[in-house]
C-alpha positions in Angstrom: 0.0 0.1 0.1 1.3 3.5 -0.8 1.8 5.9 1.8 -0.9 9.0 1.6 0.8 12.2 0.7 -0.8 15.3 2.5 -2.1 18.0 0.2 0.5 20.1 -0.8 3.4 18.2 0.9 5.6 15.4 0.3 5.7 12.0 1.6 7.1 11.7 5.3 10.7 10.9 4.7 11.9 7.2 5.8 14.3 6.7 8.5 17.8 6.9 7.3 19.0 3.2 6.1 22.0 2.3 8.3 25.6 2.7 6.7 26.6 -0.4 5.0 29.4 -2.1 7.1 32.7 -2.0 5.2 33.5 -5.3 4.0 36.9 -6.9 5.3 39.9 -6.6 2.9 43.0 -8.1 2.9 45.8 -6.1 4.5 48.6 -4.7 2.2 52.2 -6.0 2.9 53.2 -2.8 4.8 50.1 -3.2 6.8 51.0 -6.8 7.7 54.5 -5.6 8.6 52.9 -2.8 11.0 50.5 -5.5 12.6 53.4 -8.1 13.1 55.5 -5.4 14.7 52.6 -4.7 17.3 52.5 -8.4 18.1 56.2 -8.4 18.4 56.4 -5.7 21.0 53.8 -7.6 23.0 55.8 -10.8 23.0 58.1 -10.5 26.1 58.4 -14.3 26.7 60.8 -16.2 24.9 60.1 -19.3 22.8 62.2 -22.2 21.5 61.7 -25.4 19.8 63.3 -28.9 20.1 62.8 -31.6 17.5 63.6 -35.2 18.4 64.0 -37.1 15.2 61.5 -35.5 13.0 62.4 -37.2 9.8 60.3 -36.0 7.0 61.8 -32.7 5.5 58.5 -31.3 4.7 57.6 -31.4 8.4 60.7 -29.9 9.4 60.3 -27.1 7.0 56.7 -26.4 7.9 57.8 -26.2 11.9 60.5 -24.0 10.9 58.2 -21.7 9.1 55.9 -21.6 12.1 58.8 -21.0 14.6 59.5 -18.1 12.5 56.1 -16.7 12.5 55.7 -17.1 16.1 58.9 -15.6 17.0 61.1 -18.5 18.2 64.4 -17.6 19.2 66.1 -20.9 18.9 65.6 -24.4 17.2 67.4 -27.6 18.2 67.5 -30.2 15.6 68.1 -33.5 17.3 68.6 -37.2 16.5 67.6 -38.1 12.9 65.6 -34.6 12.3 66.1 -33.6 8.6 68.7 -30.7 8.4 67.8 -27.2 7.2 69.9 -27.8 4.2 67.7 -30.4 2.8 65.9 -29.2 -0.2 62.5 -30.5 1.2 63.0 -28.5 4.3 63.7 -25.3 2.0 60.7 -25.9 -0.1 58.4 -25.8 3.0 60.1 -23.2 4.9 60.0 -20.9 1.9 63.3 -19.2 3.1 62.3 -18.5 6.9 65.0 -20.8 8.2 67.2 -17.8 8.1 65.1 -16.2 10.7 65.5 -19.0 13.3 68.8 -19.8 15.2 69.2 -23.5 14.6 71.7 -25.9 16.3 72.3 -29.5 15.2 72.6 -31.6 18.2 72.4 -35.5 17.9 71.4 -35.8 21.5 67.9 -34.6 22.4 69.2 -34.9 26.2 72.1 -32.6 25.7 69.6 -30.2 23.7 67.2 -30.3 26.6 69.9 -29.5 29.0 71.2 -26.5 26.7 67.5 -25.1 26.8 67.5 -25.6 30.5 70.7 -23.7 30.9 69.4 -20.9 28.8 66.4 -20.4 31.3 63.9 -22.2 29.4 61.2 -24.7 30.7 60.9 -27.6 28.6 57.4 -28.9 27.8 57.3 -32.0 25.6 54.1 -32.1 23.5 53.3 -36.1 23.5 50.4 -38.5 24.1 52.0 -39.9 27.4 50.9 -40.8 30.7 50.9 -38.1 33.2 50.5 -35.4 30.3 48.2 -32.4 30.9 45.9 -30.9 28.3 47.7 -28.2 26.4 45.5 -25.4 27.8 46.5 -26.5 31.3 50.3 -26.8 30.5 53.0 -24.5 32.0 53.5 -22.5 29.0 53.9 -19.1 30.8 57.2 -17.5 30.8 60.1 -18.6 28.6 59.3 -22.0 27.3 61.0 -24.7 24.9 58.6 -27.0 23.2 59.8 -30.2 22.1 58.2 -32.4 19.5 59.1 -36.1 18.6 59.2 -38.6 15.5 56.3 -38.7 13.4 55.6 -42.3 14.4 57.4 -42.8 17.6 56.9 -39.4 19.2 59.6 -38.0 21.9 62.2 -40.6 23.1 61.8 -41.8 26.6 65.4 -39.9 27.5 63.7 -36.6 26.4 60.4 -37.2 28.0 62.6 -37.9 31.3 64.3 -34.5 31.0 61.2 -32.5 30.4 59.8 -30.1 32.9 56.2 -31.1 32.1 54.3 -33.1 29.2 51.2 -31.8 27.4 48.8 -33.1 24.8 46.4 -31.5 22.3 43.0 -32.7 23.1 41.2 -34.2 20.0 37.5 -34.6 20.6 37.2 -36.2 17.0 37.7 -39.6 15.7 41.4 -39.0 14.7 44.0 -40.3 17.2 46.8 -38.0 16.4 47.9 -34.9 14.5 50.7 -34.3 12.1 53.8 -33.2 14.1 54.0 -29.9 12.0 50.2 -29.0 12.7 50.9 -30.1 16.4 53.8 -27.7 16.7 51.9 -24.8 15.2 49.0 -25.2 17.6 51.4 -25.5 20.6 53.4 -22.5 19.7 50.4 -20.3 19.1 49.0 -21.6 22.5 52.3 -20.6 24.2 52.1 -17.1 22.6 48.4 -16.6 23.4 49.1 -17.4 27.0 52.0 -14.8 27.3 49.6 -12.2 25.5 46.6 -13.0 27.9 
């Protein structure tokens, strides 16, 4: 039904429509750098990563890239972990290996002791007895996260050196995560804890 127009007058104005919400847009490279710089300033806690015989180069490269993204200061490559010089590591890391200081250390126990000497709490991410859910793990402060072999996990010797062991709760029907995915989740949680 058309509204009646009073004689000699115009139709009553309709209420103003709300301004359309601006659609999100991808940030430009300069904006991404600015955003990352702000988060870097907010990240006071130190983060490091220890890999215990992570054999697959693509997993190592992916972990290196996540470590660089989350500002890990050190990476220990232990046991039979693929070296950073492997072409598969480079293909996945996309050059980010230059942003993380790495040490090749055959013994994960020696690497764990080096992390402790550097003032880092060692938290192994492993489905093991006595492990706590990741959101309850002691990730506050300076921490080194340890990840083990794709099939066998962290060695018993490394688990014995850990200050704590944590697992990532998985309510779905899959029993485990890819080690590179687990590493990214754990690093993100460690940073989130520091930011909160």
